[in-house]
C-alpha positions as CSV (number, residue, x, y, z in Angstrom):
1,M,8.8,114.3,67.9
2,D,9.3,115.1,64.2
3,C,11.2,112.7,62.1
4,K,12.9,112.9,58.8
5,R,13.8,110.1,56.4
6,Q,17.3,109.6,55.2
7,R,18.2,107.8,52.0
8,T,21.4,107.5,52.2
9,G,41.1,98.9,73.2
10,A,38.7,98.5,76.2
11,V,38.3,95.4,78.4
12,Q,35.9,93.0,76.7
13,V,32.9,91.8,78.7
14,S,30.0,89.6,77.9
15,V,27.4,92.1,79.1
16,E,26.7,95.7,78.2
17,L,26.6,97.2,81.7
18,G,24.7,100.2,80.4
19,A,21.8,97.9,79.7
20,L,21.2,97.5,83.4
21,T,20.6,101.1,84.0
22,S,17.9,103.5,82.7
23,V,19.2,106.4,80.5
24,A,16.2,108.3,79.0
25,K,18.0,111.4,77.7
26,D,16.6,111.2,74.2
27,P,13.4,112.9,73.1
28,Q,10.4,110.6,72.6
29,V,9.9,109.4,69.0
30,A,6.3,109.2,67.8
31,V,4.9,108.2,64.4
32,R,1.3,108.1,63.2
33,V,0.3,104.8,61.6
34,G,-3.3,104.9,60.5
35,P,-5.5,104.8,63.6
36,V,-2.6,104.6,66.1
37,V,0.3,106.7,67.3
38,A,3.4,104.6,68.1
39,S,5.8,106.2,70.6
40,L,9.2,105.2,71.9
41,V,8.6,106.6,75.4
42,N,12.3,106.7,76.3
43,G,13.6,107.6,72.8
44,V,16.0,105.5,70.9
45,G,18.6,105.2,73.6
46,G,16.7,104.6,76.8
47,D,14.9,101.6,78.2
48,P,12.7,99.9,75.6
49,L,9.0,100.9,76.0
50,L,6.8,101.3,73.0
51,Q,3.3,102.8,73.6
52,L,0.7,102.2,70.9
53,R,-2.1,104.7,71.5
54,L,-5.4,103.8,69.8
55,L,-6.7,107.2,68.7
56,H,-10.4,106.3,68.5
57,E,-10.4,104.8,72.0
58,S,-9.1,105.9,75.4
59,R,-6.7,103.0,75.3
60,S,-3.0,102.0,74.9
61,L,-1.0,98.9,74.3
62,L,2.6,98.6,75.6
63,F,5.4,96.7,74.1
64,D,8.0,96.1,76.9
65,L,8.1,97.9,80.2
66,G,11.4,99.6,80.7
67,D,11.7,102.8,82.7
68,T,8.2,104.2,83.0
69,G,9.2,107.5,84.6
70,R,8.1,109.4,81.5
71,M,4.6,107.9,81.3
72,P,1.8,109.9,82.8
73,L,-0.5,108.1,85.3
74,R,-3.5,108.6,83.0
75,S,-1.7,106.6,80.3
76,A,-1.1,103.7,82.7
77,H,-4.8,103.7,83.6
78,Q,-5.7,103.3,79.9
79,V,-3.4,100.3,79.2
80,S,-5.3,97.2,78.3
81,D,-2.5,94.9,77.2
82,V,1.3,94.6,77.7
83,F,3.5,92.5,75.4
84,I,6.9,91.7,77.1
85,S,9.8,90.6,74.9
86,H,11.7,89.1,77.9
87,C,12.4,89.8,81.5
88,H,15.8,91.5,81.5
89,A,15.8,94.5,83.8
90,D,15.7,97.1,81.1
91,H,12.6,95.5,79.5
92,I,10.5,94.9,82.6
93,G,12.0,97.2,85.3
94,G,9.1,99.6,85.0
95,F,6.5,97.0,86.1
96,M,6.7,98.0,89.7
97,W,5.5,101.6,88.8
98,F,2.9,100.1,86.5
99,L,1.7,97.8,89.3
100,R,1.3,100.7,91.7
101,S,-0.6,102.7,89.1
102,R,-3.2,100.0,88.7
103,I,-4.4,100.1,92.4
104,G,-8.0,100.9,92.1
105,H,-11.1,99.5,90.4
106,F,-9.6,98.8,87.0
107,P,-10.3,95.9,84.6
108,P,-7.7,93.2,84.5
109,C,-4.7,94.0,82.3
110,R,-3.5,91.3,79.9
111,L,0.2,90.5,80.0
112,F,1.9,88.4,77.3
113,G,5.4,87.1,77.1
114,P,7.7,84.1,76.8
115,P,7.8,81.0,79.0
116,G,8.6,82.0,82.6
117,L,6.7,85.3,82.5
118,M,4.2,84.3,85.2
119,R,6.9,83.4,87.7
120,H,8.6,86.8,87.2
121,I,5.3,88.8,87.5
122,N,4.1,86.8,90.5
123,G,7.4,87.2,92.2
124,M,7.2,91.0,91.9
125,I,3.6,91.2,93.0
126,S,4.1,88.8,96.0
127,G,7.1,90.9,97.2
128,I,4.6,93.7,98.2
129,L,2.4,93.8,101.3
130,W,-1.2,94.3,100.1
131,D,-3.1,94.5,103.4
132,R,-4.3,98.1,102.8
133,V,-5.8,97.9,99.3
134,E,-9.0,96.0,100.2
135,D,-10.8,95.2,97.0
136,R,-8.6,97.6,94.9
137,G,-5.7,95.3,94.3
138,P,-4.2,95.3,90.7
139,R,-5.5,92.4,88.5
140,F,-3.7,90.8,85.6
141,V,-4.2,87.9,83.3
142,V,-0.8,86.5,82.4
143,H,-0.2,84.7,79.1
144,E,2.9,82.6,78.4
145,W,3.5,81.5,74.8
146,H,4.3,77.9,74.4
147,G,4.4,77.5,70.7
148,D,0.9,76.4,69.6
149,H,-0.9,77.6,72.8
150,L,-0.9,80.1,75.6
151,K,-0.7,79.1,79.2
152,R,-2.8,81.5,81.3
153,W,-3.2,82.6,84.9
154,K,-5.3,85.2,86.7
155,I,-3.3,87.1,89.4
156,T,-4.9,89.5,91.8
157,A,-2.6,91.4,94.2
158,G,-3.2,90.1,97.7
159,D,-4.6,86.7,96.7
160,P,-2.5,83.8,98.0
161,A,-1.8,82.2,94.6
162,P,-2.4,82.7,90.9
163,T,-5.5,81.0,89.5
164,P,-4.8,78.8,86.4
165,L,-7.1,79.4,83.4
166,E,-7.8,77.4,80.3
167,D,-5.1,77.3,77.7
168,Q,-5.7,79.2,74.4
169,P,-4.5,78.2,70.9
170,T,-2.3,80.5,68.9
171,P,-3.0,79.8,65.3
172,D,-0.2,81.0,63.0
173,G,1.4,82.8,66.0
174,V,-1.6,85.0,66.7
175,L,-1.7,85.7,70.4
176,Y,-4.6,88.1,70.6
177,R,-7.4,89.1,68.3
178,E,-10.3,91.4,68.3
179,P,-12.5,92.9,65.5
180,E,-10.1,95.8,64.6
181,F,-6.7,94.1,65.0
182,Q,-4.6,91.1,66.0
183,V,-1.2,90.7,67.6
184,R,1.2,88.1,66.1
185,A,4.5,86.9,67.7
186,A,7.7,85.2,66.8
187,L,10.0,83.5,69.3
188,L,13.6,84.5,68.9
189,D,16.9,83.6,70.7
190,H,18.9,86.1,72.9
191,G,20.6,83.4,74.9
192,T,17.1,83.3,76.5
193,P,13.7,83.2,74.7
194,V,12.6,86.5,73.4
195,M,9.4,87.5,71.7
196,A,9.0,90.0,68.8
197,Y,5.5,91.3,68.0
198,A,3.5,92.6,65.1
199,W,0.3,94.7,65.6
200,E,-1.8,93.9,62.5
201,P,-4.9,96.0,61.9
202,F,-7.6,94.8,59.7
203,G,-8.4,97.0,56.8
204,K,-12.0,98.3,56.3
205,L,-14.4,95.8,54.9
206,Q,-16.0,97.3,51.8
207,V,-19.2,96.2,50.1
208,R,-19.1,95.4,46.4
209,N,-22.2,97.5,45.3
210,D,-22.1,95.9,41.9
211,R,-22.6,92.5,43.4
212,L,-25.3,93.8,45.7
213,K,-27.3,95.0,42.7
214,V,-26.8,91.8,40.8
215,M,-28.2,89.8,43.8
216,G,-31.1,92.2,44.1
217,L,-30.3,93.1,47.7
218,Q,-30.9,96.4,49.4
219,P,-28.4,97.9,51.9
220,G,-29.4,97.8,55.5
221,P,-28.3,96.9,59.1
222,W,-27.7,93.3,57.9
223,L,-24.5,94.5,56.2
224,H,-23.1,95.6,59.6
225,N,-24.0,92.3,61.0
226,L,-22.2,90.6,58.1
227,K,-19.1,92.6,58.6
228,M,-19.0,91.9,62.4
229,A,-19.4,88.2,61.7
230,V,-16.4,88.3,59.5
231,L,-14.3,90.3,61.9
232,R,-15.2,88.1,64.8
233,K,-14.6,84.9,62.8
234,R,-18.1,83.6,63.0
235,P,-18.4,82.0,59.5
236,D,-21.6,80.0,60.4
237,Q,-23.6,83.0,61.7
238,L,-26.8,83.3,59.8
239,I,-27.4,86.6,58.0
240,S,-30.8,87.6,56.5
241,P,-30.6,90.4,53.9
242,D,-34.4,90.2,53.5
243,A,-37.3,88.1,54.6
244,S,-36.9,85.7,51.7
245,C,-33.4,84.4,52.2
246,T,-30.8,83.5,54.8
247,W,-27.1,83.0,54.2
248,R,-24.1,81.7,56.1
249,A,-21.9,84.7,56.9
250,Q,-18.9,83.2,55.2
251,D,-20.7,82.4,52.0
252,L,-22.3,85.8,51.7
253,A,-19.1,87.6,52.5
254,R,-17.3,85.8,49.7
255,K,-19.8,87.3,47.3
256,L,-20.2,90.8,48.7
257,L,-17.1,91.9,50.7
258,I,-13.5,92.8,50.1
259,Q,-11.0,93.8,52.7
260,A,-7.7,95.6,52.2
261,P,-4.9,94.9,54.7
262,G,-4.1,97.6,57.2
263,D,-0.7,99.1,58.0
264,K,1.1,97.0,60.6
265,V,3.6,98.0,63.2
266,V,6.4,95.6,64.2
267,Y,8.5,95.6,67.3
268,G,11.7,93.5,67.8
269,T,14.6,93.8,70.1
270,D,17.3,91.8,71.9
271,F,18.1,88.9,69.6
272,A,21.2,87.5,67.9
273,D,22.1,87.7,64.2
274,T,21.5,84.0,63.5
275,P,19.9,82.6,60.3
276,E,16.8,81.3,62.3
277,N,16.3,84.7,64.1
278,M,16.7,86.7,60.9
279,E,14.3,84.5,59.0
280,K,11.6,84.7,61.7
281,M,12.0,88.4,62.2
282,T,11.9,89.1,58.4
283,A,8.8,87.1,58.0
284,L,7.1,88.8,60.9
285,A,8.0,92.3,59.6
286,Q,7.1,91.5,56.0
287,G,5.4,94.5,54.4
288,A,5.2,96.5,57.6
289,H,4.5,100.2,57.6
290,T,6.9,100.8,60.5
291,L,9.5,98.5,62.0
292,F,11.0,99.3,65.4
293,C,14.1,97.2,65.5
294,E,17.2,97.2,67.7
295,A,20.6,98.2,66.2
296,S,22.6,97.9,69.3
297,F,26.1,97.9,67.9
298,M,28.1,99.4,65.0
299,N,29.8,97.0,62.7
300,A,33.2,97.7,64.2
301,D,31.9,96.2,67.4
302,E,30.4,93.1,65.8
303,D,32.3,90.8,68.2
304,Q,30.5,92.4,71.1
305,A,27.2,92.0,69.3
306,L,27.9,88.3,68.9
307,R,28.9,87.8,72.6
308,T,25.8,89.6,73.9
309,H,23.3,88.2,71.3
310,H,22.4,91.6,69.8
311,L,22.2,93.1,66.3
312,T,24.6,95.3,64.4
313,T,23.5,98.2,62.2
314,R,24.1,96.0,59.2
315,A,21.9,93.2,60.5
316,C,19.1,95.6,61.5
317,A,19.1,97.2,58.0
318,R,19.1,93.8,56.4
319,I,15.8,92.9,58.1
320,A,14.2,96.2,57.0
321,N,15.3,95.7,53.4
322,D,14.4,92.0,53.1
323,A,11.0,92.6,54.7
324,Q,10.4,95.6,52.5
325,V,9.1,97.7,55.3
326,R,8.0,101.3,54.5
327,Q,10.1,102.8,57.3
328,L,12.6,101.6,59.9
329,I,13.1,103.2,63.3
330,A,16.3,101.8,64.8
331,F,16.6,101.9,68.6
332,H,18.1,100.3,71.7
333,F,21.6,101.6,70.8
334,S,24.4,100.7,73.1
335,H,25.2,103.5,75.6
336,R,28.8,103.5,74.3
337,Y,27.4,105.5,71.3
338,E,25.7,108.1,73.3
339,R,28.0,110.8,71.9
340,K,28.3,109.1,68.5
341,R,24.6,109.0,67.5
342,Q,25.2,110.6,64.1
343,E,27.8,108.1,63.3
344,V,25.4,105.3,64.1
345,Y,22.8,106.8,61.8
346,R,25.3,107.4,59.1
347,E,26.3,103.8,59.1
348,L,22.7,102.7,59.1
349,G,22.0,104.9,56.2
350,E,24.7,103.2,54.2
351,F,22.8,99.9,54.4
352,T,19.2,101.0,53.9
353,D,17.1,103.8,52.5
354,R,14.2,103.0,54.7
355,L,15.7,104.6,57.8
356,V,13.8,107.3,59.8
357,I,16.0,109.6,61.8
358,P,14.6,111.6,64.8
359,D,14.9,115.3,64.0
């Protein structure tokens, strides 16, 4: 889906009823960000479901699991990790399709989310009769974020109960890390705990050739070993540039390597316009290449936004501006604006010049 950048008396209820149904009438919205393509599978108005396709691998990460009817089966087979914001129906209702798609000999899929996620996932899995799948039952490792640590369980469809696993620390909000990227989270309030996520790639590690010459070292496979030790956070790994010397990876890296930050993608939806929420979300999104952020209500409906713990267009734009993101993709609009989409974009454009409008 091409995008262009713009610079530019009903009964009151406490719930947006449209949020309980799936409306995926909008075209998908996809943007290229370095080595990934980030796609809103159901567009800006349907159930939240962001697919992050890693272009150099046959692999995807998902952020939320709303209506999955538009996802091809092959994509589901290539999902390695799912990051759930919270367990309202429009954010996790696609799990049953996803569960069925994982019947087979697939590696365990990692699931991340707020406290209580394991109970919801286990409830959906245990509601199915698994007597015919033999050893092909879907497998998951569920991670619940509890501030400074993750509680974890292994769940295999058909097993009598989840298996508790060892807790994992979450330094500085980092839930998951591998050599090429990490995923950081912030816990927000929507009347229920909600998690926002930042996919943060590591920039390429570059060798300072001038320092290499000064130290009298020759390039070789040891440089790759040094880079991998840095990416895998193994500061004490021993690196031997030649037969005459051995260094700690951290000490040698300080002398020889530089790393530019990569372009991060941030996803946040379903949280109230409160000082604490806005501060956390702005910090998480700081300097992002692309921010996917809800703008559920126009300013004229600010009272409804307050009652339902959602953002207005003004609040959404304020996060993008304060975080100095390169581009904002607003989504999760209330269904009441289905025929007023241009008005929503016009209002957003009054508050920020970082807005990207689907063409």
